[in-house]
ZANU-761675 format. One line per 8 residues: number of its first residue (from 1); for each residue x, y, z of N, C-alpha, C. Coordinates in nm, 4 decimals. Example, Ala and Ser with C-alpha at 12.3 -4.5 7.8 and 13.67 -1.06 7.14 Angstrom:
REM ZANU-761675
1	1.3190 -0.5690 0.7800 1.2300 -0.4500 0.7800 1.3200 -0.3300 0.7800 | 1.2850 -0.2250 0.7080 1.3670 -0.1060 0.7140 1.2900 0.0030 0.7870
//
This chain:
REM ZANU-761675
1	1.9544 0.3570 2.2852 1.9352 0.4310 2.4035 1.8122 0.5133 2.3909 | 1.7273 0.5152 2.4950 1.6023 0.5844 2.4919 1.6270 0.7302 2.5253 | 1.5465 0.8136 2.4665 1.5574 0.9587 2.4812 1.4410 0.9984 2.5839 | 1.4602 1.1126 2.6548 1.3572 1.1610 2.7373 1.2454 1.2086 2.6503 | 1.1189 1.1674 2.6914 1.0013 1.1964 2.6089 0.9213 1.3146 2.6749 | 0.8844 1.4030 2.5854 0.7944 1.5120 2.6261 0.6569 1.4503 2.6211 | 0.5844 1.4448 2.7415 0.4566 1.3826 2.7466 0.3553 1.4752 2.8054 | 0.2358 1.4751 2.7408 0.1302 1.5600 2.7954 -0.0039 1.4821 2.7759
9	-0.1044 1.5160 2.8578 -0.2340 1.4587 2.8396 -0.3285 1.5665 2.8880 | -0.4548 1.5474 2.8559 -0.5634 1.6457 2.9008 -0.6852 1.6392 2.8045 | -0.7472 1.7517 2.7955 -0.8762 1.7656 2.7186 -0.8693 1.8764 2.6220 | -0.9321 1.8441 2.5033 -0.9415 1.9456 2.3982 -1.0965 1.9633 2.3739 | -1.1469 2.0847 2.4046 -1.2951 2.1122 2.3928 -1.3146 2.1575 2.2423 | -1.4021 2.0789 2.1744 -1.4287 2.1187 2.0293 -1.5520 2.0311 1.9865 | -1.6187 2.0811 1.8923 -1.7344 2.0076 1.8239 -1.8317 1.9538 1.9219 | -1.8559 2.0285 2.0309 -1.9684 1.9940 2.1251 -1.9286 1.8971 2.2214
17	-1.7971 1.8585 2.2503 -1.7619 1.7643 2.3472 -1.6165 1.7939 2.3961 | -1.5657 1.7110 2.4818 -1.4289 1.7254 2.5337 -1.3544 1.5956 2.4973 | -1.2539 1.6033 2.4191 -1.1712 1.4887 2.3778 -1.0550 1.4634 2.4739 | -1.0477 1.3446 2.5258 -0.9378 1.3073 2.6143 -0.8146 1.2709 2.5195 | -0.7009 1.3201 2.5350 -0.5865 1.2927 2.4457 -0.4575 1.2807 2.5309 | -0.3653 1.2038 2.4664 -0.2302 1.1917 2.5241 -0.1275 1.2187 2.4061 | -0.0205 1.2827 2.4384 0.0755 1.3101 2.3339 0.2191 1.2893 2.3960 | 0.3073 1.2185 2.3111 0.4317 1.1931 2.3617 0.5340 1.2188 2.2473
25	0.6605 1.2593 2.2834 0.7573 1.2777 2.1804 0.7584 1.4224 2.1197 | 0.8614 1.4497 2.0349 0.8753 1.5783 1.9756 0.8982 1.5818 1.8235 | 0.8859 1.4668 1.7602 0.9169 1.4526 1.6167 0.7971 1.4994 1.5321 | 0.8000 1.4492 1.4129 0.6817 1.4659 1.3226 0.5551 1.4054 1.3871 | 0.4419 1.4757 1.3743 0.3182 1.4302 1.4320 0.2790 1.3012 1.3799 | 0.2320 1.1999 1.4634 0.1725 1.0762 1.4259 0.0458 1.0483 1.5033 | -0.0676 1.0498 1.4265 -0.1963 1.0369 1.4977 -0.2466 0.8942 1.4940 | -0.2775 0.8313 1.6108 -0.3293 0.6963 1.6268 -0.4763 0.7067 1.6545
33	-0.5611 0.6291 1.5785 -0.7021 0.6348 1.5943 -0.7503 0.4903 1.6238 | -0.8070 0.4685 1.7426 -0.8408 0.3397 1.7971 -0.9641 0.2833 1.7278 | -0.9967 0.1596 1.7541 -1.1078 0.0852 1.7016 -1.2385 0.1098 1.7980 | -1.3494 0.0587 1.7482 -1.4803 0.0777 1.8237 -1.4659 -0.0045 1.9532 | -1.5258 0.0606 2.0589 -1.5275 0.0029 2.1897 -1.3884 -0.0170 2.2496 | -1.2867 0.0503 2.1974 -1.1621 0.0593 2.2556 -1.1242 0.2057 2.2886 | -1.0050 0.2346 2.3238 -0.9698 0.3667 2.3622 -0.8159 0.3854 2.3590 | -0.7656 0.4920 2.3986 -0.6186 0.5216 2.3867 -0.5325 0.4184 2.4425
41	-0.5773 0.3418 2.5395 -0.4918 0.2289 2.5947 -0.4529 0.1231 2.5014 | -0.5261 0.1074 2.3944 -0.4889 -0.0004 2.3079 -0.3537 0.0220 2.2427 | -0.3057 0.1487 2.2376 -0.1781 0.1852 2.1706 -0.0586 0.1881 2.2700 | -0.0761 0.1281 2.3897 0.0350 0.1329 2.4923 0.1642 0.0798 2.4350 | 0.1564 -0.0305 2.3543 0.2771 -0.0954 2.3073 0.3459 -0.0192 2.1970 | 0.2660 0.0817 2.1348 0.3277 0.1657 2.0321 0.3675 0.2976 2.0792 | 0.3054 0.3577 2.1772 0.3263 0.4981 2.2115 0.4731 0.5261 2.2411 | 0.5255 0.4569 2.3386 0.6598 0.4805 2.3881 0.7688 0.4528 2.2692
49	0.7432 0.3489 2.1935 0.8339 0.3085 2.0855 0.8338 0.4212 1.9777 | 0.7119 0.4483 1.9281 0.7025 0.5408 1.8255 0.7435 0.6857 1.8685 | 0.7346 0.7203 1.9939 0.7635 0.8549 2.0366 0.9170 0.8758 2.0482 | 0.9940 0.7695 2.0280 1.1388 0.7891 2.0142 1.1739 0.8667 1.8936 | 1.0795 0.8606 1.7890 1.1070 0.9295 1.6605 1.0021 1.0361 1.6337 | 0.8787 1.0148 1.6792 0.7593 1.0917 1.6378 0.6847 1.1580 1.7597 | 0.6117 1.2600 1.7287 0.5203 1.3151 1.8301 0.3895 1.2335 1.8195 | 0.3762 1.1369 1.9034 0.2619 1.0416 1.9014 0.1419 1.1038 1.9734
57	0.0276 1.1131 1.8970 -0.0951 1.1763 1.9478 -0.2027 1.0667 1.9449 | -0.2673 1.0415 2.0504 -0.3787 0.9536 2.0497 -0.4923 1.0099 2.1353 | -0.6170 0.9778 2.0994 -0.7308 1.0390 2.1676 -0.8426 0.9356 2.1658 | -0.9354 0.9552 2.2672 -1.0534 0.8750 2.2648 -1.1616 0.9259 2.1808 | -1.2090 0.8453 2.0860 -1.3234 0.8906 2.0007 -1.4437 0.9147 2.0943 | -1.5318 1.0013 2.0504 -1.6462 1.0434 2.1285 -1.7350 0.9243 2.1598 | -1.7796 0.9160 2.2793 -1.8661 0.8080 2.3363 -1.7845 0.6877 2.3732 | -1.6491 0.6932 2.3678 -1.5624 0.5845 2.4051 -1.4513 0.6367 2.5012
65	-1.3994 0.5439 2.5712 -1.2896 0.5824 2.6616 -1.3363 0.6869 2.7597 | -1.2680 0.7946 2.7639 -1.3029 0.9107 2.8599 -1.3766 1.0274 2.7859 | -1.3944 1.0214 2.6510 -1.4597 1.1280 2.5780 -1.6038 1.1111 2.5739 | -1.6793 1.2007 2.6290 -1.8266 1.1952 2.6189 -1.8870 1.2086 2.4894 | -2.0080 1.1597 2.4626 -2.0656 1.1667 2.3288 -2.0885 1.3134 2.2906 | -2.1229 1.3963 2.3832 -2.1394 1.5402 2.3455 -2.2818 1.5644 2.2898 | -2.2925 1.6802 2.2358 -2.4199 1.7296 2.1806 -2.4100 1.7815 2.0447 | -2.5167 1.7690 1.9667 -2.5190 1.8166 1.8273 -2.4616 1.7261 1.7278
73	-2.4812 1.7563 1.5996 -2.4257 1.6756 1.4857 -2.2738 1.6791 1.4850 | -2.2151 1.5595 1.4302 -2.0737 1.5570 1.4295 -2.0330 1.4658 1.3182 | -1.9066 1.4794 1.2845 -1.8363 1.3773 1.1967 -1.7083 1.3368 1.2693 | -1.6747 1.2120 1.2583 -1.5576 1.1534 1.3214 -1.4299 1.2067 1.2639 | -1.4276 1.2275 1.1302 -1.3069 1.2830 1.0661 -1.2888 1.4308 1.1061 | -1.4049 1.5003 1.1323 -1.3964 1.6353 1.1848 -1.3447 1.6368 1.3193 | -1.3756 1.5428 1.4005 -1.3224 1.5256 1.5342 -1.1735 1.5033 1.5347 | -1.1286 1.4207 1.4493 -0.9785 1.4014 1.4290 -0.9105 1.5281 1.3923
81	-0.9699 1.6026 1.2989 -0.9057 1.7325 1.2653 -0.9068 1.8258 1.3896 | -1.0170 1.8279 1.4687 -1.0220 1.9247 1.5858 -0.9145 1.8844 1.6872 | -0.8792 1.7581 1.7071 -0.7806 1.7175 1.8006 -0.6439 1.7644 1.7503 | -0.6191 1.7447 1.6250 -0.4884 1.7889 1.5670 -0.4732 1.9396 1.5735 | -0.5833 2.0163 1.5375 -0.5755 2.1583 1.5418 -0.5631 2.2125 1.6859 | -0.6232 2.1369 1.7805 -0.6079 2.1738 1.9194 -0.4650 2.1697 1.9745 | -0.3931 2.0844 1.9051 -0.2578 2.0670 1.9493 -0.1549 2.1370 1.8509 | -0.2081 2.2173 1.7654 -0.1319 2.2967 1.6739 -0.0682 2.2194 1.5608
89	-0.1329 2.1156 1.5201 -0.0783 2.0258 1.4158 -0.1382 2.0543 1.2856 | -0.0624 2.0809 1.1834 -0.1152 2.1005 1.0434 -0.1095 1.9840 0.9508 | -0.0182 1.8861 0.9855 0.0047 1.7711 0.9014 0.0579 1.6600 0.9784 | 0.0094 1.5371 0.9577 0.0540 1.4221 1.0392 0.0441 1.2926 0.9621 | 0.1211 1.2002 1.0049 0.1021 1.0608 0.9635 -0.0179 1.0147 1.0429 | -0.0990 0.9282 0.9794 -0.2244 0.8852 1.0385 -0.2373 0.7229 1.0378 | -0.2515 0.6724 1.1515 -0.2694 0.5249 1.1657 -0.4087 0.4948 1.2291 | -0.4819 0.4151 1.1632 -0.6231 0.3862 1.2064 -0.6543 0.2387 1.2140
97	-0.7021 0.1914 1.3247 -0.7390 0.0458 1.3392 -0.8918 0.0277 1.3280 | -0.9331 -0.0705 1.2382 -1.0699 -0.1098 1.2299 -1.1628 0.0085 1.1974 | -1.2567 0.0391 1.2940 -1.3346 0.1601 1.2838 -1.2578 0.2853 1.2685 | -1.1393 0.2839 1.3398 -1.0495 0.3966 1.3254 -0.9855 0.4104 1.1884 | -0.9781 0.2915 1.1236 -0.9283 0.2981 0.9766 -1.0291 0.3582 0.8817 | -1.1588 0.3463 0.9202 -1.2631 0.4096 0.8467 -1.2565 0.5606 0.8581 | -1.2334 0.6024 0.9828 -1.2196 0.7450 1.0104 -1.0932 0.7949 0.9351 | -0.9897 0.7194 0.9437 -0.8669 0.7678 0.8727 -0.8871 0.7809 0.7275
105	-0.9651 0.6929 0.6642 -0.9956 0.7031 0.5175 -1.0737 0.8336 0.4911 | -1.1726 0.8586 0.5714 -1.2466 0.9883 0.5568 -1.1677 1.1097 0.5727 | -1.0728 1.1059 0.6735 -0.9791 1.2197 0.7017 -0.8935 1.2418 0.5854 | -0.8340 1.1376 0.5256 -0.7430 1.1416 0.4182 -0.8047 1.1994 0.2907 | -0.9303 1.1693 0.2745 -1.0065 1.2141 0.1562 -1.0585 1.3586 0.1721 | -1.0964 1.3915 0.2936 -1.1495 1.5230 0.3247 -1.0449 1.6291 0.3190 | -0.9225 1.6001 0.3778 -0.8110 1.7007 0.3839 -0.6802 1.6313 0.3478 | -0.6607 1.6014 0.2217 -0.5373 1.5299 0.1765 -0.4179 1.6003 0.2209
113	-0.4156 1.7329 0.2314 -0.3025 1.8057 0.2586 -0.2588 1.7947 0.4063 | -0.3455 1.7219 0.4917 -0.3028 1.7093 0.6336 -0.2476 1.5765 0.6582 | -0.2449 1.4828 0.5514 -0.1992 1.3482 0.5836 -0.0652 1.3249 0.5093 | 0.0455 1.2929 0.5786 0.1691 1.2645 0.5131 0.1791 1.1170 0.4682 | 0.1537 1.0319 0.5609 0.1430 0.8819 0.5330 0.0264 0.8247 0.6072 | -0.0286 0.7164 0.5486 -0.1508 0.6600 0.5923 -0.1255 0.5084 0.6265 | -0.1744 0.4614 0.7428 -0.1611 0.3135 0.7737 -0.2967 0.2771 0.8158 | -0.3574 0.1770 0.7386 -0.4934 0.1273 0.7642 -0.4779 -0.0223 0.8140
121	-0.5166 -0.0392 0.9380 -0.5002 -0.1696 1.0078 -0.6250 -0.2382 1.0329 | -0.6491 -0.3587 0.9803 -0.7752 -0.4279 0.9967 -0.8903 -0.3340 0.9721 | -0.8804 -0.2593 0.8721 -0.9692 -0.1458 0.8479 -1.1067 -0.1820 0.8000 | -1.2016 -0.1092 0.8466 -1.3380 -0.1232 0.7949 -1.3474 -0.0514 0.6604 | -1.4623 -0.0633 0.5930 -1.4895 0.0056 0.4692 -1.6451 0.0231 0.4654 | -1.6834 0.1437 0.4770 -1.8330 0.1653 0.4874 -1.8995 0.1084 0.3606 | -2.0037 0.0393 0.3630 -2.0660 -0.0176 0.2571 -2.0319 -0.1602 0.2158 | -1.9176 -0.2090 0.2737 -1.8817 -0.3435 0.2401 -1.9631 -0.4368 0.3249
129	-2.0172 -0.5479 0.2550 -2.1080 -0.6379 0.3312 -2.0323 -0.7241 0.4301 | -2.1069 -0.7570 0.5404 -2.0434 -0.8468 0.6422 -2.0454 -0.9827 0.5942 | -1.9433 -1.0676 0.6284 -1.9494 -1.2048 0.5995 -2.0584 -1.2733 0.6808 | -2.1066 -1.3894 0.6239 -2.2106 -1.4674 0.7033 -2.1611 -1.5036 0.8403 | -2.0368 -1.5402 0.8485 -1.9802 -1.5745 0.9789 -1.9817 -1.4591 1.0826 | -1.9402 -1.3470 1.0338 -1.9486 -1.2268 1.1279 -2.0889 -1.1939 1.1658 | -2.1842 -1.1946 1.0686 -2.3273 -1.1793 1.1027 -2.3773 -1.2724 1.2063 | -2.3402 -1.3972 1.1932 -2.3776 -1.5007 1.2914 -2.3262 -1.4701 1.4311
137	-2.2022 -1.4375 1.4337 -2.1323 -1.4086 1.5627 -2.1884 -1.2841 1.6239 | -2.2136 -1.1862 1.5424 -2.2695 -1.0635 1.5945 -2.4137 -1.0880 1.6516 | -2.4856 -1.1800 1.5796 -2.6208 -1.2142 1.6416 -2.6065 -1.2825 1.7727 | -2.5071 -1.3638 1.7935 -2.4836 -1.4332 1.9230 -2.4548 -1.3305 2.0334 | -2.3766 -1.2281 1.9934 -2.3354 -1.1202 2.0846 -2.4565 -1.0405 2.1285 | -2.5453 -1.0107 2.0314 -2.6649 -0.9319 2.0528 -2.7540 -1.0211 2.1577 | -2.7628 -1.1456 2.1345 -2.8402 -1.2355 2.2335 -2.7817 -1.2269 2.3702 | -2.6554 -1.2207 2.3824 -2.5906 -1.2199 2.5155 -2.6212 -1.0800 2.5870
145	-2.6327 -0.9677 2.5069 -2.6701 -0.8464 2.5570 -2.8084 -0.8509 2.6168 | -2.8967 -0.9272 2.5540 -3.0382 -0.9342 2.5917 -3.0567 -1.0263 2.7110 | -2.9943 -1.1479 2.7030 -3.0231 -1.2483 2.8049 -2.9011 -1.3015 2.8807 | -2.7804 -1.2572 2.8453 -2.6620 -1.3105 2.9219 -2.6093 -1.2102 3.0162 | -2.4841 -1.2264 3.0539 -2.4163 -1.1376 3.1414 -2.3166 -1.0559 3.0692 | -2.2753 -0.9397 3.1246 -2.1713 -0.8610 3.0662 -2.0470 -0.9367 3.0398 | -2.0069 -1.0184 3.1510 -1.8892 -1.1023 3.1386 -1.8925 -1.1923 3.0179 | -2.0011 -1.2557 2.9880 -2.0204 -1.3400 2.8690 -1.9972 -1.2617 2.7434
153	-2.0596 -1.1417 2.7408 -2.0455 -1.0596 2.6203 -1.9063 -1.0149 2.6024 | -1.8349 -0.9816 2.7076 -1.6916 -0.9393 2.6992 -1.6081 -1.0513 2.6433 | -1.6290 -1.1705 2.6969 -1.5451 -1.2868 2.6538 -1.5766 -1.3269 2.5038 | -1.7108 -1.3197 2.4660 -1.7350 -1.3452 2.3270 -1.6708 -1.2459 2.2356 | -1.6699 -1.1179 2.2761 -1.6072 -1.0163 2.1999 -1.4524 -1.0389 2.1833 | -1.3921 -1.0882 2.2914 -1.2553 -1.1172 2.2823 -1.2289 -1.2392 2.1916 | -1.3139 -1.3381 2.1967 -1.3031 -1.4603 2.1020 -1.3246 -1.4078 1.9624 | -1.4123 -1.3226 1.9381 -1.4367 -1.2802 1.8011 -1.3207 -1.2014 1.7455
161	-1.2695 -1.1002 1.8203 -1.1704 -1.0008 1.7664 -1.0425 -1.0163 1.8056 | -1.0076 -1.0574 1.9251 -0.8707 -1.0770 1.9708 -0.8125 -1.2144 1.9286 | -0.8929 -1.3183 1.9513 -0.8509 -1.4483 1.9107 -0.8734 -1.4835 1.7676 | -0.9850 -1.4338 1.7072 -1.0230 -1.4667 1.5757 -1.1055 -1.5808 1.5609 | -1.2079 -1.5741 1.4708 -1.3067 -1.6856 1.4524 -1.2322 -1.8191 1.4218 | -1.2815 -1.9262 1.4967 -1.2345 -2.0571 1.4746 -1.0838 -2.0758 1.5275 | -1.0414 -1.9914 1.6050 -0.9079 -1.9978 1.6642 -0.9208 -2.0168 1.8185 | -0.8321 -2.0794 1.8807 -0.8306 -2.0986 2.0258 -0.8040 -1.9673 2.0915
169	-0.8222 -1.9652 2.2271 -0.7808 -1.8449 2.2994 -0.6350 -1.8170 2.2884 | -0.6038 -1.6897 2.2515 -0.4712 -1.6520 2.2349 -0.4037 -1.6265 2.3704 | -0.3627 -1.7405 2.4293 -0.2986 -1.7372 2.5661 -0.1610 -1.6718 2.5575 | -0.0900 -1.6903 2.4332 0.0458 -1.6310 2.4245 0.0463 -1.4856 2.4458 | -0.0664 -1.4144 2.4226 -0.0744 -1.2729 2.4378 -0.1703 -1.2443 2.5543 | -0.1595 -1.3183 2.6626 -0.2584 -1.3211 2.7713 -0.2683 -1.1774 2.8403 | -0.1624 -1.1075 2.8585 -0.1655 -0.9736 2.9222 -0.2375 -0.8770 2.8277 | -0.2038 -0.8799 2.6948 -0.2748 -0.7880 2.6025 -0.4213 -0.8234 2.5855
177	-0.4499 -0.9544 2.5894 -0.5877 -0.9970 2.5835 -0.6695 -0.9507 2.6913 | -0.6112 -0.9537 2.8206 -0.6861 -0.9064 2.9293 -0.6997 -0.7520 2.9237 | -0.6052 -0.6828 2.8632 -0.6219 -0.5405 2.8405 -0.7415 -0.5097 2.7403 | -0.7414 -0.5924 2.6409 -0.8590 -0.5778 2.5450 -0.9894 -0.6041 2.6173 | -0.9934 -0.7104 2.7103 -1.1161 -0.7350 2.7791 -1.1589 -0.6171 2.8710 | -1.0547 -0.5523 2.9351 -1.0871 -0.4429 3.0239 -1.1400 -0.3313 2.9470 | -1.0825 -0.2980 2.8381 -1.1443 -0.1864 2.7554 -1.2808 -0.2174 2.7021 | -1.3038 -0.3383 2.6647 -1.4344 -0.3911 2.6122 -1.5376 -0.3731 2.7257
185	-1.5018 -0.4161 2.8539 -1.5893 -0.4161 2.9743 -1.6252 -0.2670 2.9968 | -1.5265 -0.1845 2.9939 -1.5499 -0.0362 3.0121 -1.6457 0.0211 2.9035 | -1.6225 -0.0200 2.7775 -1.7145 0.0245 2.6716 -1.8534 -0.0221 2.6912 | -1.8743 -0.1423 2.7428 -2.0091 -0.1948 2.7558 -2.0743 -0.1358 2.8733 | -2.0053 -0.0575 2.9633 -2.0602 0.0024 3.0775 -2.1007 0.1478 3.0497 | -2.0598 0.2018 2.9351 -2.0948 0.3386 2.8968 -2.2348 0.3456 2.8451 | -2.2931 0.4671 2.8592 -2.4235 0.4925 2.7900 -2.4207 0.4589 2.6430 | -2.5259 0.4016 2.5834 -2.5283 0.3792 2.4426 -2.5158 0.5115 2.3644
193	-2.4532 0.5052 2.2411 -2.4395 0.6120 2.1586 -2.5810 0.6217 2.0874 | -2.6571 0.7328 2.1048 -2.7828 0.7564 2.0456 -2.7813 0.8324 1.9132 | -2.6733 0.9133 1.9022 -2.6684 0.9894 1.7765 -2.5407 0.9479 1.6953 | -2.5657 0.8965 1.5828 -2.4609 0.8480 1.4976 -2.3901 0.9619 1.4250 | -2.2669 0.9480 1.3770 -2.1989 1.0513 1.3076 -2.2567 1.0662 1.1564 | -2.2358 1.1744 1.1091 -2.2552 1.1968 0.9631 -2.1315 1.1410 0.8944 | -2.1453 1.0616 0.7936 -2.0391 1.0085 0.7173 -1.9956 1.0955 0.6015 | -1.8733 1.0873 0.5637 -1.8272 1.1546 0.4449 -1.9103 1.1208 0.3199
201	-1.9427 1.2220 0.2431 -2.0208 1.1946 0.1238 -1.9487 1.2515 0.0009 | -1.9292 1.1673 -0.1056 -1.9608 1.0229 -0.1125 -1.8782 0.9375 -0.0188 | -1.9216 0.8214 0.0115 -1.8500 0.7325 0.1025 -1.7083 0.7089 0.0483 | -1.6130 0.6873 0.1282 -1.4745 0.6549 0.0792 -1.4781 0.5359 -0.0169 | -1.5652 0.4374 0.0017 -1.5662 0.3270 -0.0956 -1.5788 0.3676 -0.2370 | -1.6441 0.4805 -0.2632 -1.6761 0.5269 -0.3914 -1.5536 0.6050 -0.4624 | -1.4545 0.6452 -0.3798 -1.3385 0.7181 -0.4349 -1.2034 0.6916 -0.3701 | -1.1856 0.5666 -0.3340 -1.0550 0.5316 -0.2730 -0.9336 0.5780 -0.3624
209	-0.9623 0.5726 -0.4867 -0.8548 0.6039 -0.5867 -0.8032 0.7524 -0.5660 | -0.8692 0.8310 -0.4925 -0.8404 0.9688 -0.4748 -0.7521 0.9924 -0.3599 | -0.7247 0.8856 -0.2813 -0.6360 0.9012 -0.1544 -0.4964 0.9304 -0.2114 | -0.4344 1.0332 -0.1643 -0.3060 1.0789 -0.2106 -0.1887 1.0407 -0.1388 | -0.2068 1.0148 -0.0025 -0.1013 0.9810 0.0873 -0.0472 0.8394 0.0604 | 0.0869 0.8209 0.0563 0.1355 0.6815 0.0571 0.0701 0.6020 0.1619 | 0.0307 0.4815 0.1256 -0.0584 0.4037 0.2189 -0.0085 0.2633 0.2419 | -0.0111 0.2174 0.3651 0.0225 0.0790 0.4031 -0.1043 0.0143 0.4641
217	-0.1430 -0.0986 0.4149 -0.2561 -0.1766 0.4567 -0.2115 -0.2938 0.5341 | -0.2485 -0.3087 0.6551 -0.2121 -0.4181 0.7384 -0.3307 -0.5063 0.7763 | -0.3258 -0.6340 0.7647 -0.4284 -0.7241 0.7934 -0.3809 -0.8353 0.8842 | -0.4723 -0.8953 0.9611 -0.4351 -1.0074 1.0367 -0.4841 -1.1416 0.9704 | -0.4031 -1.2450 0.9595 -0.4402 -1.3574 0.8953 -0.5473 -1.4363 0.9574 | -0.5791 -1.4158 1.0868 -0.6804 -1.4819 1.1577 -0.8112 -1.4053 1.1725 | -0.8230 -1.2958 1.0959 -0.9372 -1.2087 1.1063 -1.0522 -1.2689 1.0291 | -1.1680 -1.2046 1.0342 -1.2916 -1.2423 0.9539 -1.2630 -1.2230 0.8032
225	-1.3311 -1.3027 0.7307 -1.3062 -1.3108 0.5833 -1.3329 -1.1696 0.5171 | -1.4409 -1.1042 0.5682 -1.4772 -0.9728 0.5055 -1.3640 -0.8679 0.5324 | -1.2995 -0.8697 0.6443 -1.1933 -0.7735 0.6701 -1.0682 -0.8122 0.5761 | -1.0410 -0.9395 0.5547 -0.9397 -0.9747 0.4613 -0.9683 -0.9230 0.3237 | -1.1004 -0.9343 0.2854 -1.1459 -0.8852 0.1503 -1.1229 -0.7327 0.1461 | -1.1598 -0.6645 0.2561 -1.1491 -0.5148 0.2499 -0.9975 -0.4829 0.2350 | -0.9055 -0.5525 0.3015 -0.7643 -0.5256 0.2855 -0.7154 -0.5342 0.1404 | -0.7661 -0.6392 0.0837 -0.7345 -0.6633 -0.0660 -0.7924 -0.5450 -0.1491
233	-0.9156 -0.4971 -0.1183 -0.9721 -0.3918 -0.2017 -0.8975 -0.2590 -0.1784 | -0.8702 -0.2325 -0.0487 -0.7841 -0.1098 -0.0195 -0.6433 -0.1083 -0.0878 | -0.5829 -0.2183 -0.0835 -0.4511 -0.2255 -0.1472 -0.4600 -0.2198 -0.2940 | -0.5693 -0.2720 -0.3553 -0.5859 -0.2674 -0.4985 -0.6203 -0.1287 -0.5568 | -0.7003 -0.0604 -0.4724 -0.7566 0.0606 -0.5245 -0.6852 0.1927 -0.4839 | -0.6243 0.1871 -0.3725 -0.5568 0.3137 -0.3280 -0.4171 0.3212 -0.4040 | -0.3992 0.4242 -0.4857 -0.2769 0.4303 -0.5659 -0.1458 0.3963 -0.4896 | -0.0726 0.3012 -0.5401 0.0577 0.2744 -0.4856 0.0568 0.2117 -0.3480
241	-0.0624 0.1651 -0.2959 -0.0701 0.1142 -0.1634 0.0043 -0.0223 -0.1565 | 0.0626 -0.0443 -0.0319 0.1274 -0.1733 -0.0052 0.0357 -0.2511 0.1004 | 0.0555 -0.3822 0.0986 -0.0183 -0.4602 0.1905 0.0676 -0.5578 0.2673 | 0.0538 -0.5686 0.3914 0.1230 -0.6724 0.4728 0.0269 -0.7457 0.5583 | 0.0461 -0.8795 0.5755 -0.0418 -0.9704 0.6516 0.0379 -1.0261 0.7647 | -0.0067 -1.0061 0.8919 0.0530 -1.0715 1.0000 -0.0316 -1.1951 1.0237 | 0.0216 -1.3124 0.9803 -0.0580 -1.4361 0.9855 -0.1024 -1.4786 1.1181 | -0.0170 -1.4520 1.2241 -0.0531 -1.5021 1.3525 -0.1452 -1.4116 1.4364
249	-0.1873 -1.2983 1.3603 -0.2682 -1.2046 1.4320 -0.4191 -1.2121 1.3850 | -0.5037 -1.1662 1.4691 -0.6458 -1.1570 1.4343 -0.6779 -1.0149 1.3955 | -0.7736 -0.9487 1.4689 -0.8197 -0.8186 1.4249 -0.7379 -0.7072 1.4936 | -0.6637 -0.7295 1.5983 -0.5992 -0.6244 1.6735 -0.4483 -0.6425 1.6702 | -0.3823 -0.6361 1.5556 -0.2410 -0.6557 1.5506 -0.1508 -0.5656 1.6407 | -0.1874 -0.4412 1.6692 -0.1069 -0.3646 1.7578 -0.0919 -0.4143 1.8933 | -0.1943 -0.4976 1.9348 -0.1957 -0.5498 2.0706 -0.1409 -0.6963 2.0781 | -0.1818 -0.7811 1.9743 -0.1445 -0.9234 1.9930 -0.0135 -0.9525 1.9182
257	0.0378 -0.8635 1.8246 0.1638 -0.8869 1.7640 0.2460 -0.7511 1.7663 | 0.2558 -0.6849 1.8780 0.3163 -0.5457 1.8831 0.4521 -0.5340 1.8153 | 0.5446 -0.6216 1.8434 0.6728 -0.6073 1.7834 0.6732 -0.6140 1.6353 | 0.6113 -0.7051 1.5764 0.6071 -0.7170 1.4349 0.5341 -0.6022 1.3728 | 0.4237 -0.5653 1.4409 0.3453 -0.4476 1.3952 0.4299 -0.3268 1.3937 | 0.4979 -0.3003 1.5025 0.5796 -0.1769 1.5162 0.6905 -0.1748 1.4126 | 0.7453 -0.2845 1.3897 0.8573 -0.2868 1.2863 0.8003 -0.2466 1.1474 | 0.6790 -0.3007 1.1105 0.6185 -0.2741 0.9800 0.5844 -0.1195 0.9745
265	0.5282 -0.0652 1.0714 0.4826 0.0768 1.0689 0.6049 0.1716 1.0704 | 0.7100 0.1414 1.1577 0.8212 0.2323 1.1568 0.9006 0.2269 1.0296 | 0.9086 0.1040 0.9635 0.9813 0.1021 0.8349 0.9030 0.1742 0.7268 | 0.7735 0.1675 0.7309 0.6976 0.2443 0.6324 0.7034 0.3969 0.6541 | 0.6863 0.4373 0.7765 0.6840 0.5821 0.8036 0.8222 0.6443 0.7769 | 0.9270 0.5629 0.7981 1.0646 0.6164 0.7877 1.1192 0.6335 0.6495 | 1.0414 0.5946 0.5462 1.0869 0.5939 0.4084 1.0824 0.7481 0.3647 | 1.1695 0.7787 0.2709 1.1763 0.9228 0.2208 1.0864 0.9347 0.1026
//
């Protein structure tokens, strides 16, 4: 039986910009950090389910979704802290997808006392080399930005990340795939980000062994080779980390395999 959820949304002014956020539920705080060129909408199949047990907080990273890029120097892990502090949260479970996984790593290393459990999904790892296949596909995408149409660029992005390299269109997850395309089209319509964030120094790659939070690493079996390698490295180097592979998923498991993904995360977060 579902419980009535306390739901709020709005803006948090901090670090030179205004972060759009949504929060649901009243339990332990659970922060969801989306991937690049995505936004809070990617977590739709998680928010209501997780909010039965947790206070689920999601926000748009700066320059994405509804959050403007803002002014002045910034760090993305500092932005994540600002959102939590703006909502009165001192400690949370943290889940990050892809680029959001990179931010989650930085956050967990910068402020270990603020992270109860950590889930890294299809996570990036700053400094890890791109596979030849991903470099080639990224080159094709750059060419479409120069000489193609936005629609072609959106579809290639979906083929790369939602379907996975060398896999057919994921028609079984058609509604979620269209949601991914809509977020991508919105991202490609936004002004380009001209000021990049400052990264945590040293980079997380140099001290993954210092992550203190119990960690779950989730990978998609249809993802690019380099992301599967990153999952192996994270699981091997973060103390006590566990790894799970969703074989039928590509880079976006929360969207293309939501039921299986939700079970993994809820089981992990619910442990004592």
